[in-house]
Residue frames as a rotation matrix with the C-alpha (Angstrom) as fourth column:
MET 1
0.156 -0.978 -0.140 -33.62
-0.537 -0.202 0.819 19.99
-0.829 -0.052 -0.557 -17.55
THR 2
0.755 0.034 -0.655 -32.09
-0.632 0.300 -0.714 18.90
0.172 0.953 0.248 -20.74
PHE 3
0.889 -0.450 -0.082 -29.65
0.453 0.892 0.021 16.08
0.064 -0.055 0.996 -21.31
ARG 4
0.233 -0.847 0.478 -26.89
0.364 -0.380 -0.850 18.59
0.902 0.372 0.220 -21.93
THR 5
0.149 -0.159 0.976 -27.19
-0.725 -0.688 -0.001 20.22
0.672 -0.708 -0.218 -18.47
LEU 6
0.872 0.175 0.458 -27.27
-0.452 0.645 0.615 16.81
-0.188 -0.744 0.642 -16.75
TRP 7
0.823 -0.548 -0.147 -24.29
0.323 0.665 -0.673 15.46
0.467 0.506 0.725 -18.67
VAL 8
0.100 -0.852 0.514 -21.63
-0.284 -0.520 -0.806 17.82
0.954 -0.065 -0.294 -17.18
PRO 9
0.104 -0.092 0.990 -22.29
-0.993 -0.074 0.097 17.10
0.065 -0.993 -0.099 -13.46
LEU 10
0.923 0.264 0.280 -22.71
-0.284 0.958 0.033 13.39
-0.259 -0.110 0.959 -14.21
ALA 11
0.660 -0.745 -0.097 -19.38
0.223 0.317 -0.922 13.26
0.717 0.587 0.376 -16.05
ALA 12
-0.053 -0.673 0.737 -17.66
-0.663 -0.528 -0.530 15.10
0.747 -0.517 -0.418 -13.15
ALA 13
0.445 0.293 0.847 -19.11
-0.865 0.387 0.320 12.65
-0.234 -0.875 0.425 -10.61
VAL 14
0.995 -0.096 0.003 -17.95
0.092 0.939 -0.331 9.64
0.029 0.330 0.944 -12.65
ALA 15
0.352 -0.923 0.154 -14.46
-0.008 -0.168 -0.986 11.14
0.936 0.345 -0.066 -13.00
LEU 16
-0.032 -0.323 0.946 -14.22
-0.919 -0.364 -0.155 11.75
0.394 -0.874 -0.285 -9.24
LEU 17
0.757 0.375 0.535 -15.41
-0.562 0.792 0.240 8.23
-0.334 -0.482 0.810 -8.50
ALA 18
0.873 -0.473 -0.122 -12.83
0.258 0.659 -0.706 6.73
0.414 0.585 0.697 -10.84
ALA 19
0.070 -0.877 0.475 -10.05
-0.351 -0.467 -0.812 8.88
0.934 -0.110 -0.340 -9.34
GLY 20
0.219 0.090 0.972 -11.06
-0.976 0.003 0.219 7.79
0.017 -0.996 0.089 -5.82
GLN 21
0.958 0.158 0.240 -10.99
-0.164 0.986 0.006 4.13
-0.236 -0.046 0.971 -6.78
ALA 22
0.603 -0.797 -0.035 -7.58
0.197 0.191 -0.962 4.50
0.773 0.573 0.272 -8.42
THR 23
-0.048 -0.603 0.796 -6.19
-0.729 -0.523 -0.440 6.16
0.682 -0.602 -0.415 -5.31
ALA 24
0.519 0.313 0.796 -7.61
-0.806 0.488 0.334 3.41
-0.284 -0.815 0.506 -3.10
MET 25
0.983 -0.177 -0.049 -6.09
0.140 0.897 -0.420 0.70
0.118 0.406 0.906 -5.30
GLN 26
0.293 -0.933 0.211 -2.72
-0.073 -0.242 -0.968 2.41
0.953 0.268 -0.139 -5.25
SER 27
-0.035 -0.305 0.952 -2.69
-0.939 -0.316 -0.136 2.74
0.342 -0.898 -0.276 -1.44
GLU 28
0.829 0.347 0.439 -3.63
-0.482 0.841 0.245 -0.96
-0.284 -0.414 0.865 -1.07
ASN 29
0.845 -0.529 -0.081 -0.59
0.328 0.630 -0.704 -1.95
0.424 0.568 0.706 -3.14
THR 30
0.122 -0.811 0.572 1.81
-0.450 -0.559 -0.697 0.24
0.885 -0.172 -0.433 -1.15
PRO 31
0.038 -0.135 -0.990 3.37
0.672 0.737 -0.074 -1.70
0.740 -0.662 0.119 1.73
SER 32
0.890 0.260 0.375 2.87
-0.102 -0.687 0.720 -0.11
0.445 -0.679 -0.585 5.12
PRO 33
-0.055 -0.969 0.240 6.03
-0.612 -0.157 -0.775 0.73
0.789 -0.189 -0.585 7.04
SER 34
0.103 0.014 -0.995 7.06
0.526 0.848 0.067 -1.85
0.844 -0.530 0.080 9.58
PRO 35
0.961 0.261 0.088 6.81
0.062 -0.518 0.853 -0.81
0.268 -0.815 -0.514 13.21
ALA 36
0.244 -0.919 0.311 10.00
-0.640 -0.393 -0.660 0.61
0.728 -0.038 -0.684 14.66
ALA 37
0.041 -0.342 -0.939 12.11
0.523 0.808 -0.271 -1.66
0.851 -0.480 0.212 16.81
THR 38
0.431 0.208 0.878 11.67
-0.556 -0.705 0.440 -0.80
0.711 -0.678 -0.188 20.46
THR 39
-0.239 -0.439 -0.866 13.61
0.586 0.646 -0.489 -1.64
0.774 -0.625 0.103 23.58
ALA 40
0.478 0.475 0.739 12.49
-0.325 -0.686 0.651 -0.58
0.816 -0.551 -0.173 27.02
SER 41
-0.465 -0.537 -0.704 14.07
0.592 0.403 -0.698 -0.45
0.658 -0.741 0.131 30.43
ALA 42
0.063 0.508 -0.859 13.08
0.976 -0.211 -0.054 1.18
-0.209 -0.835 -0.510 33.70
GLY 43
0.339 0.197 -0.920 12.01
0.288 -0.953 -0.098 4.71
-0.895 -0.232 -0.380 32.75
ASN 44
-0.419 -0.544 -0.727 13.53
-0.565 -0.471 0.678 4.59
-0.711 0.695 -0.110 29.24
ALA 45
0.567 0.480 0.669 12.32
0.304 0.633 -0.712 3.55
-0.765 0.607 0.213 25.82
VAL 46
-0.454 -0.764 -0.458 14.58
-0.325 -0.337 0.884 3.39
-0.830 0.550 -0.095 22.74
PHE 47
0.659 0.707 0.257 13.04
0.091 0.264 -0.960 3.48
-0.747 0.656 0.109 19.27
GLN 48
-0.592 -0.760 0.268 14.87
0.357 0.050 0.933 2.72
-0.722 0.648 0.241 16.02
THR 49
0.569 0.768 -0.293 13.50
0.097 -0.416 -0.904 5.04
-0.817 0.486 -0.311 13.34
PRO 50
0.639 -0.323 0.698 14.54
0.763 0.156 -0.627 5.68
0.093 0.933 0.346 9.75
GLN 51
0.717 -0.361 0.596 16.07
-0.182 -0.923 -0.340 8.97
0.673 0.135 -0.728 10.95
GLY 52
-0.436 -0.900 0.003 18.06
-0.285 0.134 -0.949 7.26
0.854 -0.415 -0.315 13.72
GLU 53
-0.390 0.215 -0.895 17.72
0.758 0.628 -0.179 6.18
0.524 -0.748 -0.408 17.32
VAL 54
-0.102 0.450 0.887 15.31
-0.402 -0.834 0.377 8.07
0.910 -0.318 0.266 19.60
THR 55
-0.630 -0.123 -0.767 15.51
0.604 0.543 -0.583 7.67
0.488 -0.831 -0.268 23.39
ILE 56
0.142 0.728 0.670 12.62
-0.257 -0.627 0.735 8.76
0.956 -0.277 0.098 25.60
ARG 57
-0.806 -0.391 -0.444 13.28
0.355 0.281 -0.892 9.14
0.474 -0.876 -0.087 29.32
SER 58
0.106 0.953 0.283 10.19
0.057 -0.290 0.955 9.25
0.993 -0.085 -0.085 31.49
THR 59
0.305 -0.063 -0.950 11.79
0.937 0.198 0.288 9.69
0.170 -0.978 0.120 34.88
LEU 60
0.971 0.044 0.236 12.42
0.001 -0.983 0.182 12.93
0.240 -0.176 -0.955 36.69
PRO 61
0.036 -0.999 0.029 16.00
0.108 -0.025 -0.994 14.09
0.994 0.039 0.107 37.17
PRO 62
-0.105 -0.105 -0.989 17.26
0.966 0.226 -0.126 14.13
0.237 -0.968 0.078 40.74
ALA 63
0.887 0.459 0.046 16.29
0.422 -0.848 0.320 17.21
0.186 -0.265 -0.946 42.70
PRO 64
0.109 -0.890 0.443 19.10
0.152 -0.426 -0.892 19.77
0.982 0.165 0.088 42.84
THR 65
0.442 -0.063 -0.895 20.75
0.895 0.099 0.435 20.15
0.062 -0.993 0.100 46.19
HIS 66
0.282 -0.309 0.908 21.60
0.105 -0.931 -0.350 23.60
0.954 0.194 -0.230 47.48
ASP 67
-0.548 -0.536 -0.642 23.61
0.741 0.046 -0.670 24.70
0.389 -0.843 0.372 50.43
THR 68
0.161 0.570 -0.806 22.42
0.840 -0.507 -0.191 27.30
-0.518 -0.646 -0.561 52.87
PRO 69
0.751 0.164 0.640 21.87
0.542 -0.706 -0.456 30.72
0.377 0.689 -0.619 51.30
PRO 70
-0.363 -0.929 0.075 24.79
0.745 -0.338 -0.575 33.13
0.559 -0.153 0.815 51.51
PRO 71
-0.262 0.234 -0.936 24.61
0.778 -0.522 -0.348 35.96
-0.571 -0.820 -0.045 54.03
PHE 72
0.757 0.646 0.101 22.80
0.602 -0.629 -0.492 39.13
-0.254 0.433 -0.865 52.95
ALA 73
0.573 -0.584 -0.575 25.98
-0.307 -0.804 0.509 41.24
-0.760 -0.115 -0.640 53.25
GLN 74
-0.436 -0.760 0.482 27.84
0.180 0.451 0.874 38.93
-0.882 0.468 -0.060 50.87
LEU 75
-0.086 0.474 0.876 25.18
0.977 0.213 -0.019 39.19
-0.196 0.855 -0.481 48.15
ALA 76
0.861 0.507 -0.048 24.63
0.497 -0.857 -0.137 42.93
-0.110 0.094 -0.989 48.70
GLY 77
0.107 -0.900 0.422 28.34
0.674 -0.246 -0.696 43.67
0.731 0.359 0.580 48.55
ASN 78
-0.560 -0.249 -0.790 28.10
0.820 -0.303 -0.486 45.19
-0.119 -0.920 0.374 52.06
GLY 79
-0.856 0.357 0.373 25.36
-0.171 -0.878 0.447 47.52
0.487 0.319 0.813 50.77
LYS 80
-0.668 0.671 0.321 21.78
-0.533 -0.131 -0.836 47.99
-0.519 -0.730 0.445 51.93
PHE 81
0.470 0.877 -0.104 20.08
-0.654 0.266 -0.708 46.23
-0.594 0.400 0.698 49.02
ILE 82
-0.446 -0.487 0.751 20.54
0.240 0.743 0.625 43.33
-0.862 0.459 -0.214 46.62
THR 83
-0.106 0.352 -0.930 20.12
-0.846 -0.523 -0.102 44.29
-0.522 0.776 0.353 42.96
PRO 84
0.890 0.451 0.063 19.12
-0.339 0.749 -0.569 41.83
-0.304 0.486 0.820 40.22
GLU 85
0.474 -0.796 -0.376 22.74
-0.479 0.125 -0.869 41.78
0.739 0.592 -0.323 39.04
GLN 86
-0.445 -0.640 0.627 23.97
-0.870 0.141 -0.473 40.89
0.214 -0.755 -0.619 42.53
ALA 87
0.279 0.653 0.704 21.23
-0.733 0.618 -0.283 38.25
-0.620 -0.438 0.651 42.94
ALA 88
0.723 -0.032 -0.691 22.63
-0.578 0.520 -0.629 36.45
0.379 0.854 0.357 39.88
ALA 89
-0.395 -0.915 0.079 25.45
-0.781 0.290 -0.553 35.22
0.483 -0.280 -0.830 42.15
TYR 90
-0.795 0.253 0.551 22.88
-0.223 0.723 -0.654 32.98
-0.564 -0.643 -0.518 43.89
PRO 91
-0.920 0.356 -0.162 20.72
-0.109 0.166 0.980 31.33
0.375 0.920 -0.114 41.16
LEU 92
-0.415 0.821 -0.391 17.84
0.894 0.448 -0.010 30.46
0.167 -0.353 -0.920 43.51
LEU 93
-0.176 0.319 -0.931 17.45
0.471 -0.804 -0.364 34.09
-0.865 -0.502 -0.009 44.51
ALA 94
-0.854 -0.158 -0.496 17.85
-0.327 -0.578 0.748 35.28
-0.404 0.801 0.442 40.92
ASN 95
-0.808 0.587 -0.056 15.03
0.353 0.558 0.751 32.92
0.472 0.587 -0.658 39.92
ASP 96
0.039 0.852 -0.522 12.78
0.983 0.061 0.173 34.18
0.179 -0.520 -0.835 42.75
PHE 97
-0.860 -0.509 -0.040 13.85
0.506 -0.837 -0.208 37.84
0.072 -0.199 0.977 42.58
ASP 98
-0.549 0.711 0.440 10.38
-0.245 -0.640 0.728 39.19
0.799 0.292 0.525 41.76
TYR 99
0.413 0.691 -0.593 8.86
0.378 0.463 0.802 37.12
0.829 -0.555 -0.070 44.57
ALA 100
-0.088 -0.542 -0.836 11.50
0.992 0.024 -0.120 38.15
0.085 -0.840 0.536 47.10
ASP 101
-0.966 -0.213 0.150 11.14
0.216 -0.976 0.002 41.84
0.146 0.034 0.989 46.14
SER 102
-0.375 0.903 -0.210 7.78
0.914 0.323 -0.246 42.11
-0.154 -0.284 -0.946 47.89
ASN 103
0.149 0.458 -0.876 7.46
0.310 -0.863 -0.398 45.91
-0.939 -0.212 -0.271 47.55
ARG 104
0.501 0.091 0.861 8.42
0.840 0.189 -0.509 45.78
-0.209 0.978 0.018 43.82
ASN 105
0.832 -0.244 -0.497 11.05
-0.206 -0.970 0.131 48.50
-0.514 -0.007 -0.858 43.99
GLY 106
0.826 -0.481 -0.294 13.61
-0.241 0.170 -0.955 46.55
0.510 0.860 0.025 41.96
LYS 107
-0.354 -0.934 0.041 15.89
-0.465 0.138 -0.875 45.70
0.811 -0.329 -0.483 44.89
ILE 108
0.453 0.459 -0.764 15.77
0.351 0.696 0.626 43.36
0.819 -0.552 0.154 47.87
SER 109
0.243 -0.315 0.917 16.20
-0.791 -0.612 -0.001 44.74
0.561 -0.726 -0.398 51.38
GLU 110
-0.810 -0.586 -0.008 17.62
-0.451 0.632 -0.630 42.71
0.375 -0.507 -0.776 54.25
ALA 111
-0.440 0.733 0.519 14.11
-0.575 0.214 -0.790 42.19
-0.690 -0.646 0.327 55.68
GLU 112
0.528 0.620 -0.580 12.84
-0.839 0.271 -0.472 40.97
-0.136 0.736 0.663 52.30
TYR 113
-0.159 -0.686 -0.710 15.82
-0.663 0.607 -0.439 38.64
0.732 0.401 -0.551 51.99
ASP 114
-0.885 -0.158 0.438 15.26
-0.456 0.486 -0.746 37.20
-0.095 -0.859 -0.502 55.48
ARG 115
0.038 0.979 0.202 11.57
-0.693 0.172 -0.701 36.66
-0.720 -0.113 0.684 54.68
TRP 116
0.482 0.089 -0.872 12.50
-0.823 0.387 -0.415 34.93
0.300 0.918 0.260 51.42
VAL 117
-0.570 -0.769 -0.290 15.08
-0.579 0.626 -0.523 32.68
0.584 -0.130 -0.802 53.14
LYS 118
-0.719 0.353 0.599 12.53
-0.469 0.389 -0.793 31.60
-0.513 -0.851 -0.114 55.78
GLY 119
0.296 0.943 -0.154 9.93
-0.719 0.114 -0.685 30.88
-0.629 0.313 0.712 53.10
LYS 120
-0.229 -0.467 -0.854 12.19
-0.927 0.373 0.044 28.60
0.298 0.802 -0.518 51.06
């Protein structure tokens, strides 16, 4: 190899080394951000950030309470089946509609409803 072919990679390496050192010097002179102020209580932590206050809650909400399910005839509108639209009147059933509709025909019979109520 000649001096000319060695010179280009050597010059590139020196330039990269100098750029790396300059970047390191610059980051050493930059002050690091101070840690955010934090307050904690039972199940909560509040952080003060530059964008504003952030509250983290690590407790579960209370379990929802539900009364006894309405009678089949009330949900079915005195019909033979409960449709998805009718099930929306009772959110627990609407949420479990696919599970309660055991034969997957898109409607819940009285027997399916009774089985679902017993399984709750």
